[in-house]
C-alpha positions in Angstrom: 8.5 -24.6 -9.1 6.0 -24.2 -6.0 9.1 -23.2 -3.7 10.7 -20.6 -6.3 7.1 -19.0 -6.7 6.6 -18.9 -2.7 9.7 -17.7 -2.2 9.2 -14.7 -4.9 6.0 -14.1 -3.1 7.4 -13.6 0.2 10.0 -11.3 -1.4 7.3 -9.2 -3.0 5.1 -9.1 0.4 8.5 -8.3 2.4 9.3 -5.4 -0.4 5.8 -3.8 -0.1 6.1 -3.8 3.8 9.6 -2.5 3.6 8.2 0.5 0.8 5.3 1.2 3.5 7.3 1.3 6.2 9.6 3.7 4.9 6.8 6.3 3.5 5.6 6.0 7.1 8.7 6.1 8.9 10.9 8.0 6.9 11.9 11.6 7.0 10.9 12.2 3.5 10.6 16.3 4.0 13.0 18.5 2.2 15.0 21.0 4.3 13.9 24.6 3.8 16.7 26.5 1.8 15.6 30.3 0.6 17.7 30.7 -3.1 17.4 34.3 -4.6 18.7 34.2 -8.5 18.0 37.3 -10.8 16.3 36.7 -13.8 16.5 39.2 -17.1 13.4 38.8 -18.9 14.0 39.6 -23.0 11.8 42.4 -24.2 11.4 43.5 -20.6 14.8 45.0 -20.0 15.3 48.9 -20.7 17.1 50.1 -23.7 20.6 51.1 -23.7 21.6 54.7 -23.3 22.0 56.3 -26.8 25.1 56.9 -27.7 26.1 60.6 -29.0 26.7 60.8 -32.8 30.7 63.1 -32.8 29.8 66.2 -34.2 26.4 66.4 -34.4 24.8 69.4 -32.8 22.5 69.2 -29.7 19.5 70.6 -30.6 16.7 71.1 -27.3 13.6 69.2 -27.9 10.4 71.2 -27.3 7.7 69.1 -25.5 4.5 68.0 -26.9 1.4 70.4 -26.3 -1.2 69.0 -24.3 -4.6 67.9 -26.0 -7.1 70.9 -25.9 -10.0 68.9 -24.6 -9.9 68.4 -20.9 -11.1 64.9 -21.2 -10.3 61.5 -22.4 -14.1 61.4 -23.4 -13.9 64.7 -25.2 -10.9 63.4 -26.7 -12.4 60.1 -28.1 -15.7 61.6 -29.6 -13.6 64.5 -31.5 -15.6 67.2 -29.9 
């Protein structure tokens, strides 16, 4: 029984030394590789262009008028 435990102990020590040697001397650095993958995030993609309705008349849309106040502070205070 003593010889079996001695053999197991020696194998564990040799295994630990092997792992330490591999960690110290082994080339474990990955080769640098540039990778580019296009990603489309949901909610950030532009909406698809509107399709014209057949038979609908084209009506020009007038731009909205500029606010009368010259600064945002005046617009917020309601003056």
